[in-house]
Chimera marker file (.cmm) of the C-alpha trace (Angstrom):
<marker_set name="trace">
<marker id="1" x="-2.560" y="-52.626" z="29.901" r="1" g="1" b="0" radius="0.5"/>
<marker id="2" x="-1.127" y="-49.510" z="29.259" r="1" g="1" b="0" radius="0.5"/>
<marker id="3" x="-3.221" y="-46.324" z="29.911" r="1" g="1" b="0" radius="0.5"/>
<marker id="4" x="-3.638" y="-43.123" z="27.365" r="1" g="1" b="0" radius="0.5"/>
<marker id="5" x="-3.549" y="-39.461" z="29.006" r="1" g="1" b="0" radius="0.5"/>
<marker id="6" x="-6.058" y="-38.355" z="26.228" r="1" g="1" b="0" radius="0.5"/>
<marker id="7" x="-5.504" y="-34.726" z="28.062" r="1" g="1" b="0" radius="0.5"/>
<marker id="8" x="-3.470" y="-32.529" z="25.490" r="1" g="1" b="0" radius="0.5"/>
<marker id="9" x="-0.428" y="-31.429" z="27.096" r="1" g="1" b="0" radius="0.5"/>
<marker id="10" x="1.039" y="-27.717" z="27.853" r="1" g="1" b="0" radius="0.5"/>
<marker id="11" x="3.709" y="-27.860" z="25.221" r="1" g="1" b="0" radius="0.5"/>
<marker id="12" x="0.944" y="-29.318" z="22.186" r="1" g="1" b="0" radius="0.5"/>
<marker id="13" x="-1.248" y="-26.575" z="23.443" r="1" g="1" b="0" radius="0.5"/>
<marker id="14" x="1.702" y="-23.738" z="23.418" r="1" g="1" b="0" radius="0.5"/>
<marker id="15" x="2.828" y="-25.010" z="19.775" r="1" g="1" b="0" radius="0.5"/>
<marker id="16" x="-0.669" y="-25.045" z="18.153" r="1" g="1" b="0" radius="0.5"/>
<marker id="17" x="-1.053" y="-20.994" z="19.725" r="1" g="1" b="0" radius="0.5"/>
<marker id="18" x="2.675" y="-19.928" z="17.972" r="1" g="1" b="0" radius="0.5"/>
<marker id="19" x="1.505" y="-21.750" z="14.850" r="1" g="1" b="0" radius="0.5"/>
<marker id="20" x="-1.449" y="-19.795" z="15.305" r="1" g="1" b="0" radius="0.5"/>
<marker id="21" x="0.098" y="-16.542" z="15.839" r="1" g="1" b="0" radius="0.5"/>
<marker id="22" x="2.628" y="-16.821" z="12.748" r="1" g="1" b="0" radius="0.5"/>
<marker id="23" x="0.645" y="-17.823" z="10.184" r="1" g="1" b="0" radius="0.5"/>
<marker id="24" x="-2.008" y="-15.254" z="10.904" r="1" g="1" b="0" radius="0.5"/>
<marker id="25" x="0.683" y="-12.758" z="11.478" r="1" g="1" b="0" radius="0.5"/>
<marker id="26" x="2.029" y="-14.189" z="7.785" r="1" g="1" b="0" radius="0.5"/>
<marker id="27" x="-1.758" y="-13.389" z="6.479" r="1" g="1" b="0" radius="0.5"/>
<marker id="28" x="-1.954" y="-9.833" z="8.092" r="1" g="1" b="0" radius="0.5"/>
<marker id="29" x="0.584" y="-7.248" z="7.497" r="1" g="1" b="0" radius="0.5"/>
<marker id="30" x="-0.005" y="-3.723" z="8.616" r="1" g="1" b="0" radius="0.5"/>
<marker id="31" x="1.422" y="-0.891" z="6.883" r="1" g="1" b="0" radius="0.5"/>
<marker id="32" x="1.796" y="2.697" z="7.210" r="1" g="1" b="0" radius="0.5"/>
<marker id="33" x="3.422" y="6.004" z="5.350" r="1" g="1" b="0" radius="0.5"/>
<marker id="34" x="3.902" y="9.185" z="6.732" r="1" g="1" b="0" radius="0.5"/>
<marker id="35" x="3.131" y="11.441" z="3.455" r="1" g="1" b="0" radius="0.5"/>
<marker id="36" x="5.194" y="14.502" z="3.304" r="1" g="1" b="0" radius="0.5"/>
<marker id="37" x="6.538" y="17.300" z="0.407" r="1" g="1" b="0" radius="0.5"/>
<marker id="38" x="10.200" y="17.031" z="1.595" r="1" g="1" b="0" radius="0.5"/>
<marker id="39" x="9.880" y="13.171" z="0.802" r="1" g="1" b="0" radius="0.5"/>
<marker id="40" x="9.352" y="13.543" z="-2.664" r="1" g="1" b="0" radius="0.5"/>
<marker id="41" x="12.093" y="13.183" z="-5.683" r="1" g="1" b="0" radius="0.5"/>
<marker id="42" x="13.070" y="16.093" z="-5.955" r="1" g="1" b="0" radius="0.5"/>
<marker id="43" x="11.733" y="17.610" z="-2.646" r="1" g="1" b="0" radius="0.5"/>
<marker id="44" x="8.794" y="20.562" z="-2.612" r="1" g="1" b="0" radius="0.5"/>
<marker id="45" x="8.178" y="23.002" z="-0.576" r="1" g="1" b="0" radius="0.5"/>
<marker id="46" x="4.220" y="22.425" z="0.348" r="1" g="1" b="0" radius="0.5"/>
<marker id="47" x="1.911" y="22.932" z="3.353" r="1" g="1" b="0" radius="0.5"/>
<marker id="48" x="0.640" y="19.381" z="3.036" r="1" g="1" b="0" radius="0.5"/>
<marker id="49" x="0.711" y="16.116" z="4.577" r="1" g="1" b="0" radius="0.5"/>
<marker id="50" x="-0.881" y="12.782" z="4.781" r="1" g="1" b="0" radius="0.5"/>
<marker id="51" x="-0.920" y="9.099" z="5.870" r="1" g="1" b="0" radius="0.5"/>
<marker id="52" x="-1.528" y="6.089" z="4.533" r="1" g="1" b="0" radius="0.5"/>
<marker id="53" x="-2.840" y="2.994" z="6.409" r="1" g="1" b="0" radius="0.5"/>
<marker id="54" x="-3.499" y="-0.287" z="4.430" r="1" g="1" b="0" radius="0.5"/>
<marker id="55" x="-3.505" y="-4.130" z="5.630" r="1" g="1" b="0" radius="0.5"/>
<marker id="56" x="-2.484" y="-6.954" z="3.394" r="1" g="1" b="0" radius="0.5"/>
<marker id="57" x="-4.410" y="-10.099" z="3.568" r="1" g="1" b="0" radius="0.5"/>
<marker id="58" x="-2.988" y="-12.454" z="1.288" r="1" g="1" b="0" radius="0.5"/>
<marker id="59" x="-5.688" y="-15.079" z="1.744" r="1" g="1" b="0" radius="0.5"/>
<marker id="60" x="-8.114" y="-13.329" z="0.169" r="1" g="1" b="0" radius="0.5"/>
<marker id="61" x="-5.584" y="-11.579" z="-2.077" r="1" g="1" b="0" radius="0.5"/>
<marker id="62" x="-6.162" y="-8.150" z="-0.880" r="1" g="1" b="0" radius="0.5"/>
<marker id="63" x="-5.071" y="-5.293" z="0.370" r="1" g="1" b="0" radius="0.5"/>
<marker id="64" x="-7.538" y="-2.732" z="2.442" r="1" g="1" b="0" radius="0.5"/>
<marker id="65" x="-6.499" y="1.151" z="2.463" r="1" g="1" b="0" radius="0.5"/>
<marker id="66" x="-7.282" y="4.228" z="3.720" r="1" g="1" b="0" radius="0.5"/>
<marker id="67" x="-5.477" y="7.076" z="2.407" r="1" g="1" b="0" radius="0.5"/>
<marker id="68" x="-5.272" y="10.741" z="4.269" r="1" g="1" b="0" radius="0.5"/>
<marker id="69" x="-3.947" y="13.828" z="3.174" r="1" g="1" b="0" radius="0.5"/>
<marker id="70" x="-4.829" y="17.576" z="3.748" r="1" g="1" b="0" radius="0.5"/>
<marker id="71" x="-3.509" y="21.030" z="2.541" r="1" g="1" b="0" radius="0.5"/>
<marker id="72" x="-2.584" y="20.371" z="-1.268" r="1" g="1" b="0" radius="0.5"/>
<marker id="73" x="-2.013" y="23.523" z="-2.340" r="1" g="1" b="0" radius="0.5"/>
<marker id="74" x="-3.078" y="22.611" z="-6.132" r="1" g="1" b="0" radius="0.5"/>
<marker id="75" x="-5.833" y="20.530" z="-7.510" r="1" g="1" b="0" radius="0.5"/>
<marker id="76" x="-5.025" y="17.191" z="-6.687" r="1" g="1" b="0" radius="0.5"/>
<marker id="77" x="-4.937" y="14.754" z="-9.755" r="1" g="1" b="0" radius="0.5"/>
<marker id="78" x="-4.418" y="11.092" z="-8.470" r="1" g="1" b="0" radius="0.5"/>
<marker id="79" x="-2.363" y="8.959" z="-5.834" r="1" g="1" b="0" radius="0.5"/>
<marker id="80" x="-0.334" y="6.165" z="-6.373" r="1" g="1" b="0" radius="0.5"/>
<marker id="81" x="1.584" y="2.986" z="-5.148" r="1" g="1" b="0" radius="0.5"/>
<marker id="82" x="5.030" y="3.192" z="-6.904" r="1" g="1" b="0" radius="0.5"/>
<marker id="83" x="7.954" y="1.052" z="-7.014" r="1" g="1" b="0" radius="0.5"/>
<marker id="84" x="10.744" y="2.713" z="-5.932" r="1" g="1" b="0" radius="0.5"/>
<marker id="85" x="12.863" y="2.482" z="-2.805" r="1" g="1" b="0" radius="0.5"/>
<marker id="86" x="13.951" y="5.661" z="-0.704" r="1" g="1" b="0" radius="0.5"/>
<marker id="87" x="14.994" y="8.989" z="-2.692" r="1" g="1" b="0" radius="0.5"/>
<marker id="88" x="13.891" y="7.292" z="-6.497" r="1" g="1" b="0" radius="0.5"/>
<marker id="89" x="11.398" y="7.793" z="-8.522" r="1" g="1" b="0" radius="0.5"/>
<marker id="90" x="9.720" y="4.685" z="-9.698" r="1" g="1" b="0" radius="0.5"/>
<marker id="91" x="6.706" y="2.716" z="-12.634" r="1" g="1" b="0" radius="0.5"/>
<marker id="92" x="2.882" y="2.951" z="-10.834" r="1" g="1" b="0" radius="0.5"/>
<marker id="93" x="1.982" y="0.000" z="-9.764" r="1" g="1" b="0" radius="0.5"/>
<marker id="94" x="-1.877" y="0.434" z="-8.256" r="1" g="1" b="0" radius="0.5"/>
<marker id="95" x="-3.721" y="3.727" z="-8.165" r="1" g="1" b="0" radius="0.5"/>
<marker id="96" x="-5.213" y="4.345" z="-5.118" r="1" g="1" b="0" radius="0.5"/>
<marker id="97" x="-7.570" y="7.549" z="-6.314" r="1" g="1" b="0" radius="0.5"/>
<marker id="98" x="-8.305" y="8.664" z="-9.764" r="1" g="1" b="0" radius="0.5"/>
<marker id="99" x="-9.726" y="12.247" z="-11.257" r="1" g="1" b="0" radius="0.5"/>
<marker id="100" x="-11.822" y="12.371" z="-14.704" r="1" g="1" b="0" radius="0.5"/>
<marker id="101" x="-8.029" y="14.483" z="-15.611" r="1" g="1" b="0" radius="0.5"/>
<marker id="102" x="-6.024" y="11.325" z="-14.792" r="1" g="1" b="0" radius="0.5"/>
<marker id="103" x="-8.566" y="8.110" z="-14.877" r="1" g="1" b="0" radius="0.5"/>
<marker id="104" x="-7.185" y="4.789" z="-13.462" r="1" g="1" b="0" radius="0.5"/>
<marker id="105" x="-6.333" y="2.585" z="-16.324" r="1" g="1" b="0" radius="0.5"/>
<marker id="106" x="-8.137" y="-0.218" z="-14.844" r="1" g="1" b="0" radius="0.5"/>
<marker id="107" x="-11.274" y="1.974" z="-13.571" r="1" g="1" b="0" radius="0.5"/>
<marker id="108" x="-11.470" y="0.507" z="-10.152" r="1" g="1" b="0" radius="0.5"/>
<marker id="109" x="-9.560" y="3.262" z="-7.731" r="1" g="1" b="0" radius="0.5"/>
<marker id="110" x="-12.398" y="5.712" z="-6.099" r="1" g="1" b="0" radius="0.5"/>
<marker id="111" x="-12.638" y="9.109" z="-7.167" r="1" g="1" b="0" radius="0.5"/>
<marker id="112" x="-10.203" y="11.278" z="-5.301" r="1" g="1" b="0" radius="0.5"/>
<marker id="113" x="-10.962" y="14.048" z="-2.438" r="1" g="1" b="0" radius="0.5"/>
<marker id="114" x="-9.100" y="17.697" z="-2.649" r="1" g="1" b="0" radius="0.5"/>
<marker id="115" x="-9.191" y="17.037" z="0.807" r="1" g="1" b="0" radius="0.5"/>
<marker id="116" x="-10.072" y="13.813" z="3.221" r="1" g="1" b="0" radius="0.5"/>
<marker id="117" x="-9.965" y="10.153" z="3.455" r="1" g="1" b="0" radius="0.5"/>
<marker id="118" x="-10.021" y="7.770" z="-0.033" r="1" g="1" b="0" radius="0.5"/>
<marker id="119" x="-10.596" y="4.322" z="0.966" r="1" g="1" b="0" radius="0.5"/>
<marker id="120" x="-10.390" y="1.047" z="-1.014" r="1" g="1" b="0" radius="0.5"/>
<marker id="121" x="-10.003" y="-2.338" z="-1.743" r="1" g="1" b="0" radius="0.5"/>
<marker id="122" x="-6.229" y="-3.933" z="-3.722" r="1" g="1" b="0" radius="0.5"/>
<marker id="123" x="-6.435" y="-6.858" z="-5.535" r="1" g="1" b="0" radius="0.5"/>
<marker id="124" x="-5.292" y="-8.627" z="-8.640" r="1" g="1" b="0" radius="0.5"/>
<marker id="125" x="-7.378" y="-6.523" z="-11.127" r="1" g="1" b="0" radius="0.5"/>
<marker id="126" x="-5.752" y="-3.139" z="-9.751" r="1" g="1" b="0" radius="0.5"/>
<marker id="127" x="-1.982" y="-3.806" z="-10.604" r="1" g="1" b="0" radius="0.5"/>
<marker id="128" x="-2.040" y="-1.259" z="-13.556" r="1" g="1" b="0" radius="0.5"/>
<marker id="129" x="0.931" y="-2.357" z="-15.812" r="1" g="1" b="0" radius="0.5"/>
<marker id="130" x="2.573" y="0.875" z="-16.217" r="1" g="1" b="0" radius="0.5"/>
<marker id="131" x="5.704" y="-0.889" z="-14.041" r="1" g="1" b="0" radius="0.5"/>
<marker id="132" x="6.308" y="-3.584" z="-16.362" r="1" g="1" b="0" radius="0.5"/>
<marker id="133" x="9.370" y="-1.869" z="-17.135" r="1" g="1" b="0" radius="0.5"/>
<marker id="134" x="9.990" y="-2.848" z="-13.345" r="1" g="1" b="0" radius="0.5"/>
<marker id="135" x="8.908" y="-6.426" z="-13.739" r="1" g="1" b="0" radius="0.5"/>
<marker id="136" x="5.147" y="-5.716" z="-12.200" r="1" g="1" b="0" radius="0.5"/>
<marker id="137" x="3.093" y="-6.418" z="-14.538" r="1" g="1" b="0" radius="0.5"/>
<marker id="138" x="-0.339" y="-6.208" z="-14.806" r="1" g="1" b="0" radius="0.5"/>
<marker id="139" x="-2.211" y="-8.513" z="-12.923" r="1" g="1" b="0" radius="0.5"/>
<marker id="140" x="1.102" y="-9.346" z="-10.784" r="1" g="1" b="0" radius="0.5"/>
<marker id="141" x="-0.748" y="-9.068" z="-6.866" r="1" g="1" b="0" radius="0.5"/>
<marker id="142" x="1.786" y="-11.023" z="-5.682" r="1" g="1" b="0" radius="0.5"/>
<marker id="143" x="4.731" y="-8.880" z="-7.125" r="1" g="1" b="0" radius="0.5"/>
<marker id="144" x="3.373" y="-6.001" z="-5.464" r="1" g="1" b="0" radius="0.5"/>
<marker id="145" x="3.291" y="-7.485" z="-2.043" r="1" g="1" b="0" radius="0.5"/>
<marker id="146" x="6.916" y="-8.205" z="-2.613" r="1" g="1" b="0" radius="0.5"/>
<marker id="147" x="8.299" y="-5.012" z="-3.901" r="1" g="1" b="0" radius="0.5"/>
<marker id="148" x="5.733" y="-3.646" z="-0.489" r="1" g="1" b="0" radius="0.5"/>
<marker id="149" x="7.745" y="-5.825" z="1.977" r="1" g="1" b="0" radius="0.5"/>
<marker id="150" x="10.892" y="-5.529" z="0.153" r="1" g="1" b="0" radius="0.5"/>
<marker id="151" x="10.906" y="-1.668" z="1.269" r="1" g="1" b="0" radius="0.5"/>
<marker id="152" x="10.702" y="-0.319" z="-2.349" r="1" g="1" b="0" radius="0.5"/>
<marker id="153" x="7.012" y="0.659" z="-2.545" r="1" g="1" b="0" radius="0.5"/>
<marker id="154" x="5.926" y="4.502" z="-1.802" r="1" g="1" b="0" radius="0.5"/>
<marker id="155" x="2.871" y="5.764" z="-1.508" r="1" g="1" b="0" radius="0.5"/>
<marker id="156" x="2.500" y="9.411" z="-3.190" r="1" g="1" b="0" radius="0.5"/>
<marker id="157" x="-0.111" y="11.738" z="-4.159" r="1" g="1" b="0" radius="0.5"/>
<marker id="158" x="-0.185" y="14.546" z="-7.254" r="1" g="1" b="0" radius="0.5"/>
<marker id="159" x="-1.329" y="17.605" z="-7.673" r="1" g="1" b="0" radius="0.5"/>
<marker id="160" x="-1.668" y="20.599" z="-10.295" r="1" g="1" b="0" radius="0.5"/>
<marker id="161" x="1.111" y="22.202" z="-8.744" r="1" g="1" b="0" radius="0.5"/>
<marker id="162" x="3.359" y="19.768" z="-8.279" r="1" g="1" b="0" radius="0.5"/>
<marker id="163" x="2.554" y="17.138" z="-11.227" r="1" g="1" b="0" radius="0.5"/>
<marker id="164" x="5.468" y="14.998" z="-9.698" r="1" g="1" b="0" radius="0.5"/>
<marker id="165" x="3.637" y="14.726" z="-6.821" r="1" g="1" b="0" radius="0.5"/>
<marker id="166" x="3.169" y="16.965" z="-3.730" r="1" g="1" b="0" radius="0.5"/>
<marker id="167" x="3.214" y="14.350" z="-0.493" r="1" g="1" b="0" radius="0.5"/>
<marker id="168" x="5.332" y="11.056" z="-0.777" r="1" g="1" b="0" radius="0.5"/>
<marker id="169" x="6.024" y="8.368" z="1.846" r="1" g="1" b="0" radius="0.5"/>
<marker id="170" x="8.038" y="5.168" z="1.305" r="1" g="1" b="0" radius="0.5"/>
<marker id="171" x="5.651" y="1.884" z="3.067" r="1" g="1" b="0" radius="0.5"/>
<marker id="172" x="6.963" y="0.205" z="6.037" r="1" g="1" b="0" radius="0.5"/>
<marker id="173" x="5.331" y="-2.344" z="8.321" r="1" g="1" b="0" radius="0.5"/>
<marker id="174" x="3.745" y="-1.119" z="11.293" r="1" g="1" b="0" radius="0.5"/>
<link id1="1" id2="2" r="1" g="1" b="0" radius="0.2"/>
<link id1="2" id2="3" r="1" g="1" b="0" radius="0.2"/>
<link id1="3" id2="4" r="1" g="1" b="0" radius="0.2"/>
<link id1="4" id2="5" r="1" g="1" b="0" radius="0.2"/>
<link id1="5" id2="6" r="1" g="1" b="0" radius="0.2"/>
<link id1="6" id2="7" r="1" g="1" b="0" radius="0.2"/>
<link id1="7" id2="8" r="1" g="1" b="0" radius="0.2"/>
<link id1="8" id2="9" r="1" g="1" b="0" radius="0.2"/>
<link id1="9" id2="10" r="1" g="1" b="0" radius="0.2"/>
<link id1="10" id2="11" r="1" g="1" b="0" radius="0.2"/>
<link id1="11" id2="12" r="1" g="1" b="0" radius="0.2"/>
<link id1="12" id2="13" r="1" g="1" b="0" radius="0.2"/>
<link id1="13" id2="14" r="1" g="1" b="0" radius="0.2"/>
<link id1="14" id2="15" r="1" g="1" b="0" radius="0.2"/>
<link id1="15" id2="16" r="1" g="1" b="0" radius="0.2"/>
<link id1="16" id2="17" r="1" g="1" b="0" radius="0.2"/>
<link id1="17" id2="18" r="1" g="1" b="0" radius="0.2"/>
<link id1="18" id2="19" r="1" g="1" b="0" radius="0.2"/>
<link id1="19" id2="20" r="1" g="1" b="0" radius="0.2"/>
<link id1="20" id2="21" r="1" g="1" b="0" radius="0.2"/>
<link id1="21" id2="22" r="1" g="1" b="0" radius="0.2"/>
<link id1="22" id2="23" r="1" g="1" b="0" radius="0.2"/>
<link id1="23" id2="24" r="1" g="1" b="0" radius="0.2"/>
<link id1="24" id2="25" r="1" g="1" b="0" radius="0.2"/>
<link id1="25" id2="26" r="1" g="1" b="0" radius="0.2"/>
<link id1="26" id2="27" r="1" g="1" b="0" radius="0.2"/>
<link id1="27" id2="28" r="1" g="1" b="0" radius="0.2"/>
<link id1="28" id2="29" r="1" g="1" b="0" radius="0.2"/>
<link id1="29" id2="30" r="1" g="1" b="0" radius="0.2"/>
<link id1="30" id2="31" r="1" g="1" b="0" radius="0.2"/>
<link id1="31" id2="32" r="1" g="1" b="0" radius="0.2"/>
<link id1="32" id2="33" r="1" g="1" b="0" radius="0.2"/>
<link id1="33" id2="34" r="1" g="1" b="0" radius="0.2"/>
<link id1="34" id2="35" r="1" g="1" b="0" radius="0.2"/>
<link id1="35" id2="36" r="1" g="1" b="0" radius="0.2"/>
<link id1="36" id2="37" r="1" g="1" b="0" radius="0.2"/>
<link id1="37" id2="38" r="1" g="1" b="0" radius="0.2"/>
<link id1="38" id2="39" r="1" g="1" b="0" radius="0.2"/>
<link id1="39" id2="40" r="1" g="1" b="0" radius="0.2"/>
<link id1="40" id2="41" r="1" g="1" b="0" radius="0.2"/>
<link id1="41" id2="42" r="1" g="1" b="0" radius="0.2"/>
<link id1="42" id2="43" r="1" g="1" b="0" radius="0.2"/>
<link id1="43" id2="44" r="1" g="1" b="0" radius="0.2"/>
<link id1="44" id2="45" r="1" g="1" b="0" radius="0.2"/>
<link id1="45" id2="46" r="1" g="1" b="0" radius="0.2"/>
<link id1="46" id2="47" r="1" g="1" b="0" radius="0.2"/>
<link id1="47" id2="48" r="1" g="1" b="0" radius="0.2"/>
<link id1="48" id2="49" r="1" g="1" b="0" radius="0.2"/>
<link id1="49" id2="50" r="1" g="1" b="0" radius="0.2"/>
<link id1="50" id2="51" r="1" g="1" b="0" radius="0.2"/>
<link id1="51" id2="52" r="1" g="1" b="0" radius="0.2"/>
<link id1="52" id2="53" r="1" g="1" b="0" radius="0.2"/>
<link id1="53" id2="54" r="1" g="1" b="0" radius="0.2"/>
<link id1="54" id2="55" r="1" g="1" b="0" radius="0.2"/>
<link id1="55" id2="56" r="1" g="1" b="0" radius="0.2"/>
<link id1="56" id2="57" r="1" g="1" b="0" radius="0.2"/>
<link id1="57" id2="58" r="1" g="1" b="0" radius="0.2"/>
<link id1="58" id2="59" r="1" g="1" b="0" radius="0.2"/>
<link id1="59" id2="60" r="1" g="1" b="0" radius="0.2"/>
<link id1="60" id2="61" r="1" g="1" b="0" radius="0.2"/>
<link id1="61" id2="62" r="1" g="1" b="0" radius="0.2"/>
<link id1="62" id2="63" r="1" g="1" b="0" radius="0.2"/>
<link id1="63" id2="64" r="1" g="1" b="0" radius="0.2"/>
<link id1="64" id2="65" r="1" g="1" b="0" radius="0.2"/>
<link id1="65" id2="66" r="1" g="1" b="0" radius="0.2"/>
<link id1="66" id2="67" r="1" g="1" b="0" radius="0.2"/>
<link id1="67" id2="68" r="1" g="1" b="0" radius="0.2"/>
<link id1="68" id2="69" r="1" g="1" b="0" radius="0.2"/>
<link id1="69" id2="70" r="1" g="1" b="0" radius="0.2"/>
<link id1="70" id2="71" r="1" g="1" b="0" radius="0.2"/>
<link id1="71" id2="72" r="1" g="1" b="0" radius="0.2"/>
<link id1="72" id2="73" r="1" g="1" b="0" radius="0.2"/>
<link id1="73" id2="74" r="1" g="1" b="0" radius="0.2"/>
<link id1="74" id2="75" r="1" g="1" b="0" radius="0.2"/>
<link id1="75" id2="76" r="1" g="1" b="0" radius="0.2"/>
<link id1="76" id2="77" r="1" g="1" b="0" radius="0.2"/>
<link id1="77" id2="78" r="1" g="1" b="0" radius="0.2"/>
<link id1="78" id2="79" r="1" g="1" b="0" radius="0.2"/>
<link id1="79" id2="80" r="1" g="1" b="0" radius="0.2"/>
<link id1="80" id2="81" r="1" g="1" b="0" radius="0.2"/>
<link id1="81" id2="82" r="1" g="1" b="0" radius="0.2"/>
<link id1="82" id2="83" r="1" g="1" b="0" radius="0.2"/>
<link id1="83" id2="84" r="1" g="1" b="0" radius="0.2"/>
<link id1="84" id2="85" r="1" g="1" b="0" radius="0.2"/>
<link id1="85" id2="86" r="1" g="1" b="0" radius="0.2"/>
<link id1="86" id2="87" r="1" g="1" b="0" radius="0.2"/>
<link id1="87" id2="88" r="1" g="1" b="0" radius="0.2"/>
<link id1="88" id2="89" r="1" g="1" b="0" radius="0.2"/>
<link id1="89" id2="90" r="1" g="1" b="0" radius="0.2"/>
<link id1="90" id2="91" r="1" g="1" b="0" radius="0.2"/>
<link id1="91" id2="92" r="1" g="1" b="0" radius="0.2"/>
<link id1="92" id2="93" r="1" g="1" b="0" radius="0.2"/>
<link id1="93" id2="94" r="1" g="1" b="0" radius="0.2"/>
<link id1="94" id2="95" r="1" g="1" b="0" radius="0.2"/>
<link id1="95" id2="96" r="1" g="1" b="0" radius="0.2"/>
<link id1="96" id2="97" r="1" g="1" b="0" radius="0.2"/>
<link id1="97" id2="98" r="1" g="1" b="0" radius="0.2"/>
<link id1="98" id2="99" r="1" g="1" b="0" radius="0.2"/>
<link id1="99" id2="100" r="1" g="1" b="0" radius="0.2"/>
<link id1="100" id2="101" r="1" g="1" b="0" radius="0.2"/>
<link id1="101" id2="102" r="1" g="1" b="0" radius="0.2"/>
<link id1="102" id2="103" r="1" g="1" b="0" radius="0.2"/>
<link id1="103" id2="104" r="1" g="1" b="0" radius="0.2"/>
<link id1="104" id2="105" r="1" g="1" b="0" radius="0.2"/>
<link id1="105" id2="106" r="1" g="1" b="0" radius="0.2"/>
<link id1="106" id2="107" r="1" g="1" b="0" radius="0.2"/>
<link id1="107" id2="108" r="1" g="1" b="0" radius="0.2"/>
<link id1="108" id2="109" r="1" g="1" b="0" radius="0.2"/>
<link id1="109" id2="110" r="1" g="1" b="0" radius="0.2"/>
<link id1="110" id2="111" r="1" g="1" b="0" radius="0.2"/>
<link id1="111" id2="112" r="1" g="1" b="0" radius="0.2"/>
<link id1="112" id2="113" r="1" g="1" b="0" radius="0.2"/>
<link id1="113" id2="114" r="1" g="1" b="0" radius="0.2"/>
<link id1="114" id2="115" r="1" g="1" b="0" radius="0.2"/>
<link id1="115" id2="116" r="1" g="1" b="0" radius="0.2"/>
<link id1="116" id2="117" r="1" g="1" b="0" radius="0.2"/>
<link id1="117" id2="118" r="1" g="1" b="0" radius="0.2"/>
<link id1="118" id2="119" r="1" g="1" b="0" radius="0.2"/>
<link id1="119" id2="120" r="1" g="1" b="0" radius="0.2"/>
<link id1="120" id2="121" r="1" g="1" b="0" radius="0.2"/>
<link id1="121" id2="122" r="1" g="1" b="0" radius="0.2"/>
<link id1="122" id2="123" r="1" g="1" b="0" radius="0.2"/>
<link id1="123" id2="124" r="1" g="1" b="0" radius="0.2"/>
<link id1="124" id2="125" r="1" g="1" b="0" radius="0.2"/>
<link id1="125" id2="126" r="1" g="1" b="0" radius="0.2"/>
<link id1="126" id2="127" r="1" g="1" b="0" radius="0.2"/>
<link id1="127" id2="128" r="1" g="1" b="0" radius="0.2"/>
<link id1="128" id2="129" r="1" g="1" b="0" radius="0.2"/>
<link id1="129" id2="130" r="1" g="1" b="0" radius="0.2"/>
<link id1="130" id2="131" r="1" g="1" b="0" radius="0.2"/>
<link id1="131" id2="132" r="1" g="1" b="0" radius="0.2"/>
<link id1="132" id2="133" r="1" g="1" b="0" radius="0.2"/>
<link id1="133" id2="134" r="1" g="1" b="0" radius="0.2"/>
<link id1="134" id2="135" r="1" g="1" b="0" radius="0.2"/>
<link id1="135" id2="136" r="1" g="1" b="0" radius="0.2"/>
<link id1="136" id2="137" r="1" g="1" b="0" radius="0.2"/>
<link id1="137" id2="138" r="1" g="1" b="0" radius="0.2"/>
<link id1="138" id2="139" r="1" g="1" b="0" radius="0.2"/>
<link id1="139" id2="140" r="1" g="1" b="0" radius="0.2"/>
<link id1="140" id2="141" r="1" g="1" b="0" radius="0.2"/>
<link id1="141" id2="142" r="1" g="1" b="0" radius="0.2"/>
<link id1="142" id2="143" r="1" g="1" b="0" radius="0.2"/>
<link id1="143" id2="144" r="1" g="1" b="0" radius="0.2"/>
<link id1="144" id2="145" r="1" g="1" b="0" radius="0.2"/>
<link id1="145" id2="146" r="1" g="1" b="0" radius="0.2"/>
<link id1="146" id2="147" r="1" g="1" b="0" radius="0.2"/>
<link id1="147" id2="148" r="1" g="1" b="0" radius="0.2"/>
<link id1="148" id2="149" r="1" g="1" b="0" radius="0.2"/>
<link id1="149" id2="150" r="1" g="1" b="0" radius="0.2"/>
<link id1="150" id2="151" r="1" g="1" b="0" radius="0.2"/>
<link id1="151" id2="152" r="1" g="1" b="0" radius="0.2"/>
<link id1="152" id2="153" r="1" g="1" b="0" radius="0.2"/>
<link id1="153" id2="154" r="1" g="1" b="0" radius="0.2"/>
<link id1="154" id2="155" r="1" g="1" b="0" radius="0.2"/>
<link id1="155" id2="156" r="1" g="1" b="0" radius="0.2"/>
<link id1="156" id2="157" r="1" g="1" b="0" radius="0.2"/>
<link id1="157" id2="158" r="1" g="1" b="0" radius="0.2"/>
<link id1="158" id2="159" r="1" g="1" b="0" radius="0.2"/>
<link id1="159" id2="160" r="1" g="1" b="0" radius="0.2"/>
<link id1="160" id2="161" r="1" g="1" b="0" radius="0.2"/>
<link id1="161" id2="162" r="1" g="1" b="0" radius="0.2"/>
<link id1="162" id2="163" r="1" g="1" b="0" radius="0.2"/>
<link id1="163" id2="164" r="1" g="1" b="0" radius="0.2"/>
<link id1="164" id2="165" r="1" g="1" b="0" radius="0.2"/>
<link id1="165" id2="166" r="1" g="1" b="0" radius="0.2"/>
<link id1="166" id2="167" r="1" g="1" b="0" radius="0.2"/>
<link id1="167" id2="168" r="1" g="1" b="0" radius="0.2"/>
<link id1="168" id2="169" r="1" g="1" b="0" radius="0.2"/>
<link id1="169" id2="170" r="1" g="1" b="0" radius="0.2"/>
<link id1="170" id2="171" r="1" g="1" b="0" radius="0.2"/>
<link id1="171" id2="172" r="1" g="1" b="0" radius="0.2"/>
<link id1="172" id2="173" r="1" g="1" b="0" radius="0.2"/>
<link id1="173" id2="174" r="1" g="1" b="0" radius="0.2"/>
</marker_set>
């Protein structure tokens, strides 16, 4: 009669733990960008600064974010995630905040503050379609994630003094 050991081996437990860690790491990505005036294209001279932090949750098909900024020399008008590599301007994929002067076409972005922190969640419905010429159609959430992971997405905050953007930062995984 053969006896079977019903206790899991150390190798089995370690393999299961590694698989769980790799699946969890894939499901959640921490993103960050430091927003600076000299990162704008073209660069601008301003005392403003900011920070963007986000977490991609692919299982929930969502990106939760916090956008903080201060010192803008003009009145804030909007903030976005654009598609574009460092040093290149690109189309708007998602509004991070909106104002009555520059509303989000989806109507879903929170209202911009003149200074402080804006929080929100991005889902497929937030993808504007304004970057369609670059292959990011409305509702294409997976394409937004692909652009972010590909290193070709940036965040910027626009103001009345610097209409093209007063502060900007390239998104990168933390």
